[in-house]
N, C-alpha and C positions, 0 to 999 in steps of 0.2 A: 607738791602741786601748786600751780599758780594760785595766788590769792587775789581777792578784789582790791582795787586801788584804795589807798588810805583816804585820798581826796575823792569824794563821790562825784564831784563835778568833772573829774578826768576819767571818763570811761574809755576802756581800750576799744580800738576799732573792732568791728565784728569779725574781721579776718584773723584777729589775734588769737592764737591757740597754742597749745602745748606742742613743743618740738621734741621729738625723740629721734636720735641718730642711732640706728641699729648697725652692728658690725657682725657679719655672718662668716662663720668658719667654713673654709673649703679645703679639704685635705690635699696637701701637696701644691696648693696655689695661694695667691694673695686673697685676703678676705674681700667680700663685697659689702657695699654700704647702701643704706636707705635713710633718707630724711623723711620721717613719718612713713608713708607708703610708696614714696618715689625713689627709684634706684638712682644713685648718684655715683659717678666715678670718683675714685680717691682724689685725683687731681682737681676735681671740681668742688670738693667739700668746702674749702675756704671761701670761694666765691659765692656759692649758694648760701652758706650760713651768714656771710657778710650782708648779702642782699636781704635775707629774711629779717635780720636784726637791725638793719639800718635805721628804721623809723619806729622801733618799738621802745616803749618806756620800760617794759618788763622783759628783761633779757635772761630768760631761764631756759636751759637745755638739759635734757636727760640723755644718757648714753646707756644702751643695752647691748651687751656682747654675748655671743654664744659661749656656753660652758667650756668647750674645747679650745677656745681662742686664747692665744698668748696675750697676756694683759698688756703687753707693749702696744698692741694695736688699739686697745681702748685708751691707753694713755696718750697715744698720738691724736686720737679724736678729741680728747680733752684739750690738748695743746692747740689744735686747730680751732676749737671753740673759743679759747682765750684770745687767739689771734683775730677772731671775728668779733671781738668785743662782747662776748657773752659774760654776764656778771656772775651768774650762779650755774654750776653744772652739777647735776646729781647722777648717781649711778643707780641703775635699776638692776637689783640682784634677784636671784630666784625667790628669796624670802619675800621681798617686796611684791613681786609679781604674783605670788600665791596668796597675798593678802594677810600675811602673818606679821 
């Protein structure tokens, strides 16, 4: 999870928050995507993430994929995050989500 800045004089802007990209499985169809709670088309992911991280000092993103999803879709979101200049990308697994 995001940590406070090491330099206390550099506080993040109030809109700075954790970004989670969710990838949802759909049987027989391409997955759907959300950035936090906002649905985003696959083709718009790079642009939206680039916009979100353009002025952030802390560039951390988490990716959460449905259990039935082929991991290739999650890997693609990781690649898109890297292309959007995200510095650190974490995977949210069922164990993490259950607090274990």
